[in-house]
C-alpha positions as CSV (number, residue, x, y, z in Angstrom):
1,F,-12.3,-12.7,-7.3
2,P,-11.9,-9.6,-8.5
3,S,-11.6,-6.4,-6.3
4,H,-14.9,-4.5,-7.3
5,D,-13.0,-1.2,-6.0
6,T,-9.4,-1.8,-8.6
7,E,-11.7,-3.0,-11.5
8,A,-13.3,0.2,-12.0
9,L,-10.2,2.1,-12.1
10,R,-8.4,-0.4,-13.8
11,R,-10.7,0.4,-17.1
12,K,-10.0,4.4,-16.6
13,L,-6.3,3.7,-16.4
14,Y,-6.6,1.0,-19.3
15,D,-8.3,4.1,-21.3
16,L,-6.2,6.9,-19.9
17,I,-2.9,5.0,-21.0
18,F,-3.6,3.2,-24.2
19,V,-7.0,4.3,-25.9
20,S,-7.1,8.0,-25.7
21,P,-3.0,9.0,-24.0
22,W,-1.5,12.3,-24.2
23,G,-5.3,13.9,-24.2
24,D,-6.0,17.9,-22.4
25,N,-7.1,15.9,-19.1
26,F,-4.7,13.1,-19.0
27,W,-2.3,14.5,-16.8
28,P,-5.1,15.8,-13.7
29,A,-6.8,12.1,-14.7
30,F,-3.7,10.5,-13.8
31,R,-3.1,12.2,-10.5
32,S,-6.5,11.8,-9.5
33,L,-6.7,8.1,-9.8
34,V,-2.9,7.0,-9.1
35,V,-1.7,9.6,-6.8
36,E,-5.2,10.5,-5.0
37,D,-6.7,6.9,-4.8
38,H,-6.1,4.4,-2.0
39,H,-6.0,1.4,-4.9
40,G,-4.0,3.8,-7.9
41,S,-1.4,2.1,-8.0
42,Q,-2.5,-1.7,-7.8
43,S,-4.5,-0.3,-10.5
44,L,-1.8,1.3,-12.4
45,L,-0.2,-2.3,-12.3
46,E,-3.5,-3.8,-13.4
47,A,-3.6,-1.8,-16.2
48,L,0.2,-2.0,-17.4
49,L,-0.6,-6.0,-17.6
50,T,-4.0,-5.7,-19.1
51,P,-2.3,-6.1,-22.7
52,I,-0.4,-9.4,-21.9
53,F,-3.1,-11.8,-19.5
54,G,-6.3,-9.6,-21.1
55,A,-9.2,-7.9,-19.3
56,G,-9.9,-10.5,-16.4
57,I,-8.3,-10.9,-13.1
58,T,-4.7,-13.2,-13.4
59,E,-3.1,-9.3,-13.1
60,S,-5.1,-8.3,-10.0
61,R,-4.3,-12.0,-8.4
62,L,-1.1,-12.1,-9.7
63,I,0.0,-8.5,-8.0
64,V,-2.0,-9.7,-4.4
65,S,-0.1,-12.9,-4.6
66,T,3.1,-11.2,-4.8
67,I,2.4,-9.2,-1.8
68,G,1.4,-12.0,0.0
69,L,4.9,-13.4,-0.6
70,F,6.3,-9.7,0.5
71,S,4.3,-9.9,3.5
72,I,6.0,-13.6,4.5
73,A,9.2,-12.3,4.1
74,L,8.3,-9.4,6.0
75,V,7.1,-11.7,9.3
76,V,10.4,-13.8,8.7
77,M,12.9,-10.7,8.9
78,W,10.6,-9.2,12.0
79,G,10.6,-12.7,13.7
80,T,14.6,-12.8,13.4
81,T,14.7,-9.4,14.4
82,A,13.1,-10.2,18.1
83,I,14.2,-13.5,18.7
84,N,16.2,-15.3,16.1
85,K,15.9,-17.2,12.3
86,W,14.6,-19.8,13.3
87,F,11.5,-17.9,15.3
88,G,11.2,-16.0,12.2
89,L,11.0,-19.0,9.9
90,A,8.0,-20.8,12.4
91,V,6.5,-17.6,12.3
92,G,6.6,-17.3,8.4
93,L,6.0,-20.4,8.0
94,A,2.9,-20.2,10.6
95,V,1.1,-17.6,8.7
96,S,2.0,-18.5,5.2
97,V,-0.7,-21.5,6.0
98,A,-3.0,-19.4,8.0
99,P,-6.5,-19.9,6.1
100,Y,-7.0,-15.8,6.3
101,H,-3.8,-15.5,4.5
102,L,-4.3,-18.6,1.9
103,T,-7.7,-17.0,1.3
104,Y,-6.6,-13.2,0.6
105,S,-3.2,-13.9,-1.1
106,R,-5.0,-15.5,-3.8
107,N,-7.6,-13.2,-5.1
108,G,-7.6,-9.5,-6.2
109,D,-8.6,-7.6,-3.1
110,S,-5.3,-6.0,-1.8
111,E,-6.7,-3.9,1.6
112,H,-7.6,-7.2,2.7
113,I,-3.9,-8.9,2.3
114,N,-2.0,-5.4,2.7
115,I,-3.6,-6.1,5.8
116,Y,-0.8,-8.4,6.9
117,L,1.8,-6.5,4.9
118,F,1.6,-3.1,6.7
119,S,1.0,-5.3,10.2
120,F,4.4,-7.3,10.2
121,L,5.9,-3.7,8.3
122,I,4.6,-1.6,11.5
123,L,6.0,-4.5,13.7
124,L,9.4,-5.4,12.2
125,A,10.2,-1.2,11.6
126,A,9.2,-0.7,16.2
127,Q,11.6,-3.8,16.7
128,R,14.7,-2.1,14.8
129,I,14.3,0.6,16.9
130,I,14.0,-0.6,20.3
131,T,17.1,-3.3,19.1
132,K,19.0,-0.5,17.0
133,G,17.5,2.8,16.7
134,K,19.2,4.2,13.6
135,V,17.8,7.2,11.8
136,W,16.7,4.5,8.6
137,D,14.7,2.7,11.6
138,Y,12.5,5.7,12.3
139,L,12.4,6.5,8.4
140,L,11.3,2.5,7.8
141,L,8.4,3.1,10.3
142,G,7.5,6.9,9.2
143,F,6.9,5.2,5.5
144,A,5.3,1.9,7.2
145,T,2.7,4.1,9.0
146,G,2.3,6.4,6.2
147,A,1.3,3.8,3.5
148,S,-1.0,1.8,5.6
149,F,-2.8,4.8,4.8
150,Y,-2.4,5.4,1.6
151,F,-2.7,2.1,0.3
152,Y,-5.7,1.1,2.8
153,A,-4.7,-1.6,5.2
154,P,-6.6,-0.8,8.6
155,V,-4.1,-0.9,10.8
156,Q,-3.8,2.6,11.5
157,L,-4.8,1.1,15.7
158,L,-1.6,-1.3,15.6
159,A,0.2,2.2,14.8
160,L,-1.7,4.2,16.8
161,L,-0.8,1.4,19.4
162,V,3.3,0.8,18.4
163,L,3.7,4.5,18.2
164,G,2.6,5.0,22.2
165,F,4.3,1.5,23.3
166,L,7.8,3.3,21.4
167,A,6.7,6.7,22.9
168,I,7.0,5.2,26.5
169,L,9.6,2.9,26.4
170,K,12.3,4.7,24.3
171,F,11.6,8.4,25.7
172,R,14.1,8.6,27.8
173,E,16.7,7.2,25.8
174,V,16.1,9.2,22.7
175,L,16.5,12.0,24.9
176,R,20.0,11.6,26.1
177,L,21.0,11.4,21.9
178,P,22.4,14.7,20.8
179,V,20.0,17.1,19.5
180,L,20.9,16.7,15.8
181,S,20.5,13.0,16.3
182,I,16.8,13.9,18.0
183,V,15.9,16.0,15.5
184,L,17.4,13.6,12.2
185,R,14.8,10.1,13.7
186,F,11.7,12.8,14.3
187,T,12.0,14.9,10.8
188,A,12.7,11.2,9.2
189,F,9.6,9.6,11.0
190,L,7.0,12.8,10.6
191,V,8.4,13.8,7.1
192,T,7.9,10.1,5.6
193,S,4.7,9.6,6.9
194,F,3.6,13.4,6.5
195,F,4.0,13.0,2.6
196,L,2.2,9.7,2.2
197,I,-0.8,10.3,4.7
198,R,-1.5,13.8,3.3
199,P,-3.5,13.1,-0.1
200,V,-5.9,10.4,1.1
201,V,-6.6,12.0,4.8
202,Y,-7.1,16.0,2.8
203,N,-9.2,14.2,0.2
204,S,-11.4,12.3,2.7
205,W,-11.8,15.4,5.2
206,S,-12.8,17.6,1.9
207,H,-15.6,15.1,1.2
208,G,-16.8,14.9,4.7
209,C,-15.4,11.6,5.6
210,M,-12.5,9.9,8.1
211,I,-11.5,6.7,5.5
212,P,-10.1,7.0,2.5
213,V,-11.6,7.5,-0.7
214,H,-11.7,8.5,-4.7
215,V,-11.7,11.6,-5.7
216,P,-14.6,12.1,-8.2
217,Y,-13.0,11.9,-11.9
218,G,-14.9,14.5,-12.6
219,T,-16.8,14.6,-16.2
220,P,-15.2,12.2,-18.5
221,S,-14.7,13.2,-22.5
222,Y,-15.6,10.1,-23.4
223,T,-17.1,7.0,-22.3
224,F,-14.6,4.4,-21.0
225,S,-14.6,1.3,-22.5
226,T,-16.3,-2.2,-21.7
227,W,-14.2,-5.3,-20.7
228,E,-15.5,-7.0,-24.0
229,E,-14.4,-3.8,-26.3
230,I,-10.7,-4.3,-24.3
231,S,-10.4,-7.7,-25.0
232,A,-11.6,-7.1,-28.3
233,N,-8.7,-4.2,-29.0
234,I,-6.0,-6.9,-27.3
235,V,-7.1,-9.5,-29.8
236,T,-6.8,-7.3,-33.2
237,G,-3.6,-5.5,-31.6
238,K,-4.9,-1.9,-31.0
């Protein structure tokens, strides 16, 4: 089934890009719909794929299925980093046939499959910090944490637990590093995570709630197309 969140955004983005591009309110509207909305990136891809697949749910399911496949790759990488490649393959196989994953990797609602994606991305980053502890690993953890907010994957509790666990486990070890190494690691994590968290957190607070919300688009200068009109435009080549 199509996502109720991305369907409306996709329709608006389709109009902005293909029906009335480069209008006076193009960039403010594009920023509001893509940069400041947690479903914006997926909706943009769906809008760009609409002329190819039509005004249906094919593009939504294609994107979410791809996310599902990539999440399995992360599972394998996490298991391989934690134990060995056979453990990683076994865990990846188990997750790939789990009913939850099979269900949500085959429909257009991205926030559920994002739970898998960002949970294992956070765990992979944490495992790499435990075993390797390079600056890039802290950068990966910052991206995983920030992106879980930005793309609305409800795994923030997991992220906080992992961060707390790492703080306890690695605190003394990190303090024994040279000052420059400490600064680089924490800067990589903080800058990356803050860069991704800031838009949605700011907009959430400005609307008086604690979950990511879409910034109101405002009063549009025209009425957005219906799916029937979009389908007709595609058929006629408009």
